[in-house]
C-alpha positions in Angstrom: -3.4 -5.0 -43.9 -3.3 -1.5 -42.3 -3.6 -3.1 -38.8 -0.7 -5.5 -39.6 1.4 -2.6 -40.9 0.6 -0.6 -37.7 1.5 -3.5 -35.4 4.8 -4.0 -37.4 5.6 -0.3 -37.0 4.8 -0.4 -33.3 7.0 -3.5 -32.9 9.9 -1.8 -34.6 9.4 1.3 -32.4 9.3 -0.8 -29.3 12.5 -2.6 -30.3 14.2 0.7 -31.0 13.1 2.1 -27.6 14.2 -1.0 -25.8 17.6 -0.6 -27.4 17.7 3.0 -26.3 16.8 2.1 -22.7 19.3 -0.7 -22.5 22.0 1.6 -23.9 21.4 4.3 -21.4 21.4 1.8 -18.5 24.6 0.3 -19.9 26.3 3.7 -20.0 25.1 4.3 -16.5 27.1 1.4 -15.2 24.5 -1.4 -15.1 26.4 -3.7 -17.4 26.5 -6.7 -15.1 22.7 -6.6 -14.5 22.1 -6.3 -18.3 24.4 -9.3 -18.8 22.4 -11.3 -16.3 19.2 -10.7 -18.2 20.9 -11.3 -21.6 20.3 -7.8 -23.0 23.9 -6.5 -23.4 23.8 -7.6 -27.0 21.3 -4.8 -27.8 24.1 -2.2 -27.1 26.1 -1.5 -30.3 29.7 -2.7 -30.1 31.3 0.8 -30.6 29.2 2.1 -27.7 30.3 -0.8 -25.5 34.0 -0.1 -26.3 33.6 3.6 -25.6 31.9 2.8 -22.2 34.8 0.4 -21.4 37.4 3.1 -22.0 35.5 5.6 -19.9 35.2 3.1 -17.1 39.0 2.5 -17.2 39.6 6.3 -16.9 36.9 7.0 -14.4 37.5 8.9 -11.2 35.8 8.3 -7.9 32.9 5.8 -8.0 29.4 7.2 -8.3 26.7 5.5 -6.2 24.1 3.2 -7.7 21.3 5.6 -6.6 22.9 8.6 -8.4 23.6 6.6 -11.6 20.0 5.3 -11.7 18.5 8.8 -11.1 20.6 10.2 -13.9 19.5 7.4 -16.2 15.9 8.1 -15.4 16.3 11.8 -16.3 17.9 10.8 -19.6 15.1 8.3 -20.5 12.3 10.8 -20.2 8.8 11.2 -18.5 7.9 7.6 -17.8 11.2 6.9 -16.1 11.2 10.2 -14.2 7.8 9.2 -12.9 9.0 5.7 -12.1 11.9 7.1 -10.0 9.5 9.5 -8.2 7.3 6.5 -7.4 10.3 4.6 -6.0 11.0 7.7 -3.8 7.7 7.0 -2.2 8.7 3.4 -1.4 11.7 3.7 1.0 10.6 0.3 2.4 11.5 -1.3 -0.9 14.5 0.7 -2.2 15.9 2.0 1.1 16.0 5.4 2.6 19.1 6.7 0.8 17.8 5.6 -2.6 14.4 7.2 -1.9 16.1 10.5 -0.9 18.1 10.4 -4.1 15.1 9.6 -6.4 13.1 12.4 -4.7 15.5 14.8 -6.5 13.9 13.9 -9.9 12.0 16.8 -11.3 9.2 16.8 -13.8 10.1 20.2 -15.3 10.1 20.1 -19.1 10.4 22.6 -22.0 6.9 24.0 -22.7 4.9 22.6 -25.6 4.4 25.2 -28.4 1.2 27.2 -28.0 -0.1 25.9 -31.4 0.2 22.3 -30.2 -1.6 23.2 -26.9 -4.5 24.7 -28.9 -4.6 21.6 -31.1 -4.7 19.4 -28.0 -7.5 21.5 -26.5 -9.6 21.2 -29.7 -9.0 17.5 -29.8 -10.2 17.1 -26.2 -13.1 19.5 -26.4 -14.3 18.4 -29.8 -14.5 21.9 -31.1 -12.7 25.3 -31.5 -11.1 26.8 -28.4 -13.0 30.1 -29.0 -16.3 28.1 -28.7 -15.5 27.3 -25.1 -13.3 30.1 -23.8 -13.1 33.8 -24.1 -9.3 33.5 -23.9 -6.5 31.0 -23.2 -3.2 32.4 -22.1 -0.3 31.4 -24.5 2.1 31.5 -21.6 2.1 28.4 -19.4 2.2 28.9 -15.6 3.7 25.4 -15.1 5.2 22.9 -17.5 5.9 19.3 -16.5 6.7 16.1 -18.3 3.2 14.9 -18.9 1.1 18.1 -18.9 1.3 21.9 -18.7 -1.0 24.5 -17.1 -2.5 27.6 -18.8 -4.8 30.3 -17.5 -8.1 30.7 -19.2 -11.3 32.9 -19.0 -14.7 31.4 -19.7 -17.4 33.3 -21.7 -19.2 34.1 -18.4 -16.0 35.7 -17.0 -14.7 33.0 -14.7 -10.9 32.7 -14.3 -9.9 29.1 -14.4 -6.7 27.0 -15.1 -6.4 24.3 -17.7 -4.1 21.3 -17.2 -3.5 20.1 -20.7 -2.0 16.7 -21.4 1.1 16.8 -23.7 0.3 15.5 -27.2 1.3 11.9 -27.8 2.3 11.4 -24.1 -0.2 8.5 -23.5 1.2 6.4 -26.4 4.8 7.1 -25.2 4.0 6.2 -21.6 2.1 3.1 -22.5 5.0 1.8 -24.7 7.5 2.5 -21.9 5.3 0.7 -19.3 5.2 -2.4 -21.5 9.0 -2.3 -21.7 9.4 -1.7 -18.0 7.2 -4.8 -17.3 9.4 -6.8 -19.6 12.6 -5.7 -17.8 11.0 -6.5 -14.4 10.0 -10.0 -15.5 13.5 -10.7 -16.9 15.1 -9.4 -13.6 12.9 -11.5 -11.4 13.5 -14.6 -13.5 17.3 -14.2 -13.8 18.3 -12.7 -10.5 16.9 -14.5 -7.4 18.1 -11.6 -5.2 15.9 -9.2 -7.2 12.8 -11.0 -6.1 13.2 -9.5 -2.6 12.4 -6.1 -4.3 9.3 -7.5 -6.0 10.1 -5.7 -9.4 7.1 -7.2 -11.2 4.7 -6.1 -8.5 6.3 -2.7 -8.3 6.0 -2.1 -12.0 2.4 -3.4 -12.0 1.5 -0.9 -9.3 3.4 1.9 -11.0 1.6 1.1 -14.3 -1.8 1.2 -12.7 -1.0 4.5 -10.9 0.5 6.1 -14.0 -2.4 5.2 -16.3 -4.9 6.5 -13.7 -2.8 9.7 -13.5 -3.0 10.1 -17.3 -6.8 10.1 -17.0 -7.5 13.6 -15.6 -11.1 12.7 -14.8 -9.7 10.5 -12.0 -7.9 13.5 -10.5 -11.1 15.6 -10.9 -12.9 12.9 -8.9 -10.3 13.1 -6.2 -10.9 16.9 -6.0 -14.6 16.5 -5.8 -14.4 13.9 -3.0 -11.9 16.0 -1.1 -14.2 19.0 -1.4 -17.1 16.9 -0.1 -15.0 15.8 2.9 -14.3 19.4 3.9 -17.6 20.9 2.8 -18.4 22.1 6.3 -14.9 23.6 6.9 -14.7 27.2 5.6 -11.0 27.4 6.3 -10.2 24.7 3.8 -10.2 26.0 0.2 -10.1 23.4 -2.6 -10.5 24.5 -6.2 -13.8 23.5 -7.9 -13.8 21.3 -11.0 -15.4 22.7 -14.1 -16.8 19.5 -15.6 -18.1 21.1 -18.8 -14.5 21.4 -19.9 -12.9 18.4 -18.1 -11.9 15.4 -20.2 -9.4 12.5 -19.9 -6.7 14.7 -21.3 -7.9 18.1 -19.9 -8.6 19.2 -16.3 -10.3 22.5 -15.7 -10.2 24.0 -12.1 -10.8 27.3 -10.4 -7.8 29.5 -10.3 -6.5 29.8 -6.8 -4.0 32.1 -5.2 -2.1 32.4 -1.9 1.4 32.2 -0.4 3.1 28.9 -0.4 3.8 27.5 3.1 7.4 27.1 2.1 7.8 30.9 1.6 8.3 31.7 5.2 9.8 35.2 4.6 6.6 36.2 2.7 4.5 34.7 5.4 6.4 36.7 8.1 5.7 39.9 6.2 1.9 39.3 6.3 -0.6 39.4 9.2 -1.0 35.6 9.0 -0.9 33.9 12.4 1.5 31.1 11.8 0.6 29.3 15.0 -3.1 29.2 14.2 -2.2 28.2 10.6 -0.1 25.3 11.9 -2.9 24.2 14.2 -5.4 24.1 11.4 -3.0 22.3 9.0 -2.5 19.6 11.7 -6.2 19.3 12.3 -7.0 19.1 8.6 -4.5 16.3 7.9 -5.3 14.3 11.1 -8.9 14.4 9.9 -7.9 13.0 6.5 -5.7 10.3 8.0 -7.8 9.0 10.8 -11.4 10.1 10.1 -12.2 10.0 6.4 -9.1 7.8 5.4 -8.9 9.7 2.1 -5.7 11.8 2.2 -3.5 14.0 0.1 -0.4 11.9 -0.6 2.0 14.7 -1.5 1.5 17.5 1.0 4.8 19.3 0.5 4.9 23.1 1.1 4.5 23.8 -2.6 1.1 22.2 -2.6 -0.1 24.1 0.4 -1.0 27.8 0.2 -2.2 30.3 2.8 -5.3 32.0 1.3 -5.4 35.8 1.2 -8.4 35.9 3.6 -7.0 33.2 5.8 -7.3 29.4 5.7 -5.5 26.9 3.6 -5.6 26.2 -0.2 -4.7 22.6 -1.1 -4.2 21.5 -4.7 -2.5 19.0 -7.0 -4.5 15.9 -6.3 -2.7 13.5 -8.6 -1.3 11.4 -5.7 -4.0 10.3 -3.2 -4.1 7.6 -0.6 -6.8 5.7 1.2 -6.8 3.9 4.5 -9.8 1.6 5.0 -11.6 1.8 8.4 -10.0 -1.5 9.7 -6.6 -0.1 8.9 -7.4 3.2 10.6 -8.5 1.5 13.8 -5.3 -0.5 13.8 -3.3 2.7 13.3 -5.1 4.4 16.2 -4.6 1.4 18.5 -0.9 1.3 17.5 -0.3 5.0 18.1 -2.1 4.9 21.4 0.1 2.1 22.5 3.1 4.2 21.4 1.9 7.2 23.4 1.5 5.1 26.6 4.9 3.5 25.9 3.5 0.0 25.6 6.0 -1.4 23.2 4.7 -5.0 23.1 1.2 -3.7 22.0 2.8 -1.3 19.6 4.9 -3.9 17.9 1.9 -6.3 17.7 -0.3 -3.6 16.0 2.4 -2.7 13.6 2.9 -6.4 12.6 -0.9 -6.8 12.3 -0.8 -4.1 9.5 1.8 -6.0 7.6 2.2 -9.2 5.6 5.2 -11.4 6.3 7.5 -12.8 3.6 8.5 -16.5 4.0 12.0 -15.4 5.2 10.7 -12.7 7.5 12.8 -11.9 10.5 10.1 -10.8 13.0 12.5 -10.8 16.0 15.0 -8.5 14.2 12.2 -6.2 13.0 10.7 -6.0 16.6 14.2 -5.0 17.9 14.5 -2.3 15.2 11.0 -1.0 16.1 12.1 -0.5 19.7 15.4 1.1 18.6 13.5 3.7 16.4 11.0 4.5 19.2 13.8 4.9 21.8 15.6 7.3 19.4 12.7 9.8 19.6 11.3 9.1 23.1 14.5 9.5 24.9 15.8 12.4 22.8 13.2 15.1 23.3 15.5 17.9 22.2 15.6 16.4 18.6 12.1 17.7 17.9 11.3 14.3 16.3 8.2 12.4 17.3 5.9 9.6 16.4 5.8 10.5 12.6 9.6 10.2 12.4 9.7 6.9 14.3 6.9 5.4 12.4 8.4 6.4 9.0 11.7 4.7 10.1 9.8 1.6 11.2 8.0 1.3 7.8 11.3 1.8 6.0 13.0 -0.9 8.0 10.3 -3.4 7.3 11.7 -4.2 3.8 15.1 -5.3 5.3 13.3 -7.9 7.5 10.8 -9.2 5.1 7.9 -7.3 6.7 5.8 -5.7 4.0 3.3 -3.0 4.3 0.4 -1.9 2.0 1.4 0.9 -0.5 -1.1 3.3 0.9 0.3 2.8 4.4 3.8 3.6 3.2 2.3 6.7 1.5 0.6 7.7 4.8 3.9 7.3 6.7 5.7 9.6 4.2 2.8 12.2 4.2 2.7 12.2 8.0 6.4 12.8 8.2 6.1 15.6 5.6 3.3 17.3 7.6 5.3 17.1 10.8 8.2 19.0 9.0 5.8 21.6 7.6 4.2 22.2 11.0 7.6 22.6 12.7 8.6 25.3 10.2 5.3 27.2 10.9 5.4 26.7 14.6 8.6 25.2 16.1 6.9 24.7 19.5 4.1 22.5 18.1 3.8 19.0 19.6 2.2 16.7 17.2 2.3 13.6 19.5 0.5 15.4 22.3 -2.0 16.9 19.8 -3.0 13.5 18.4 -3.8 11.9 21.8 -7.3 13.6 22.3 -8.3 12.7 18.7 -7.4 9.1 19.3 -9.3 9.0 22.5 -12.3 10.5 20.8 -12.1 8.0 17.9 -11.8 5.0 20.3 -14.9 6.1 22.3 -16.8 6.5 19.0 -15.8 3.1 18.0 -17.0 1.6 21.3 -20.4 3.3 20.9 -22.9 0.5 19.9 -24.5 2.9 17.4 -21.3 2.8 15.4 -21.8 -0.9 14.9 -25.2 -0.6 13.3 -24.0 0.0 9.7 -21.7 -3.0 9.8 -24.3 -5.2 11.5 -26.9 -4.1 9.0 -24.6 -4.9 6.1 -23.7 -8.3 7.5 -27.4 -9.1 8.1 -28.3 -8.0 4.5 -25.4 -10.2 3.2 -26.8 -13.2 5.2 -30.3 -12.5 3.9 -29.0 -12.3 0.3 -27.2 -15.7 0.7 -30.1 -17.4 2.5 -32.0 -18.4 -0.6 -28.9 -20.0 -2.0 -28.6 -22.5 0.9 -31.3 -25.1 -0.3 -30.0 -25.0 -3.9 -26.4 -25.5 -2.8 -27.3 -28.2 -0.2 -29.3 -30.0 -2.9 -26.3 -29.9 -5.3 -24.0 -31.1 -2.6 -26.3 -34.1 -1.8 -26.6 -34.9 -5.5 -22.8 -35.0 -5.9 -22.6 -37.3 -2.8 -25.2 -39.7 -4.3 -23.4 -39.7 -7.7 -20.1 -40.4 -6.0 -18.6 -37.1 -7.1 -18.0 -35.8 -3.6 -14.5 -35.8 -2.4 -12.8 -34.6 0.8 -9.2 -33.4 0.7 -7.0 -34.3 3.6 -3.4 -33.5 4.3 -1.4 -36.8 4.5 0.0 -35.8 7.9 -3.4 -35.0 9.2 -4.7 -38.3 7.8 -2.0 -40.2 9.6 -2.8 -38.5 12.9 -6.5 -39.3 12.4 -5.8 -43.0 11.7 -3.5 -43.3 14.8 -6.3 -41.7 16.9 -8.9 -44.1 15.4 -6.7 -47.1 16.2 -6.1 -45.9 19.8 -9.8 -45.4 20.4 -10.6 -48.8 18.9 -8.1 -50.5 21.3 -9.6 -48.6 24.3 -13.1 -49.7 23.2 -12.0 -53.4 23.0 -10.2 -53.1 26.4 -13.3 -51.6 28.0 -15.5 -54.4 26.6 -13.1 -57.1 28.0 -13.0 -55.3 31.4 -16.8 -55.1 31.5 -17.1 -58.8 30.6 -14.6 -59.8 33.4 -16.5 -57.5 35.8 -19.9 -59.2 35.0 -18.4 -62.7 35.1 -16.8 -62.0 38.5 -20.0 -60.6 39.9 -21.9 -63.7 38.8 -19.4 -66.0 40.3 -19.5 -64.3 43.6 -23.3 -64.1 43.6 -23.8 -67.8 42.8 -25.0 -69.9 45.8 -22.7 -72.7 47.0 -19.6 -71.3 45.3 -16.4 -73.1 46.1 -13.8 -71.3 48.1 -11.4 -71.0 45.2 -14.3 -69.6 43.1 -14.6 -66.8 45.6 -10.9 -66.0 45.2 -11.2 -66.0 41.4 -14.3 -63.8 41.6 -12.5 -61.2 43.7 -9.4 -61.3 41.5 -11.6 -60.8 38.5 -13.2 -57.7 40.1 -9.8 -56.3 40.9 -8.5 -56.9 37.4 -11.6 -55.4 35.9 -11.3 -52.3 38.1 -7.6 -51.9 37.1 -8.5 -52.3 33.4 -11.3 -49.8 33.6 -9.1 -47.3 35.4 -6.5 -47.6 32.6 -9.2 -47.1 30.0 -10.4 -44.0 31.9 -6.9 -42.5 32.1 -6.1 -43.3 28.5 -9.3 -41.7 27.3 -8.5 -38.5 29.2 -4.9 -38.4 27.7 -4.8 -36.9 24.2 -1.7 -37.7 22.1 0.4 -34.7 21.0 
């Protein structure tokens, strides 16, 4: 009974939240889209009338992108996150929309300290004083889903605690269900919306957001990143304190430094900005092309210059991964770009994509060349390969050329890093700096020793499947004996096979007849005392047989299209 009451209450809450979402979107000017999916009736009549009056008195039109951004801000954390995710998919929403959605900020009013303590106790399973000497009541950062407080452990370590806002998981989960509902309705009612893949986008967003709500996932990202740079003393990554880390609580070393975006402060220090830029470039190229595991949001606010030198990197909520096959394809594509081999470059770019049924490959290829020419023949613009590649990825959506999400994230991160580097060292040339690394990676790939792990895995896979062969062969033979074996053929393929069979049968008969005439003619000519006319018939038979056999030979060599 309690469960039924809970489900009923949850259903009522969901319905009320759906009405709120629809009303906000209606007021933002998305009335036509809501009518198409039959949801306008959820907006109270007085509200519809007021919106109609406002529309009649409205001034200059506001763009769709601005209206959607403001609606997301009004609808709260889940929709702010959704807009931010769309900002990372310019290939889907377009470059202008992505730039507008990037303005969405996660700042939120701080949660009262008493609620923070309650959340800490719930996550830790005990009193805060049991685990920490002190927890600062003043947050150092406050966002829509979590806020950060300084703390000191009983052994004197200074750490930071990222505490999930109370009730945020239930709120986000509810909104994700409703977003999925809206996406399904859009895709069903509006054929044009299918080009934007709303269902797939919301599914990806839901998976990403639910992972982000589990802070142990972010902690795992930090640990993996630390392992990738364990031999690099210039890279500082805060350590995870697993004793205190939970799904709703992340405990990290406190880090300090000057943000890379604070150029005035950097100029007042002894930091060598040229050397710093060179290391940042080296570190991110290592992530992109060597390990494949990369920081997906490397804006200047997430990069600090450490007091003793080196770089501090934090905020590992958005991470990307490029598998080895994709990295090799990227290296090959970028090498083709650097040697100005546009045919090879376009081929490699397309090999990294999937094509929609209506894909315009010719139009996309032309746009690739346009974006490359825009940076190659305008050296004064300080734009290089990252800018061109980002533009290419963005243009793919317009032509039905779709790229993996992590590849889009990579393009965005690479462009961001190029911008950061140029602010630190305006003379840095990322294109020229990448070439030696690509050559090194290509030579390493050609080394037979690099094939051993893959070869070993394939051999082990074969050995694992070898014992299954007799069993599966026996099962196949049994099905054939029982008459349960069937072969599927395409009707067109079957028609071609039948025509070929008939042709070969005709040739076979013709060859037999020709051979018979040949033998008979030879016997006639070889017989003693043959009449003169018999000799003529024998020679004519030989000639006819030769012509027929020549025809059989030529027909056999000719394959029908």
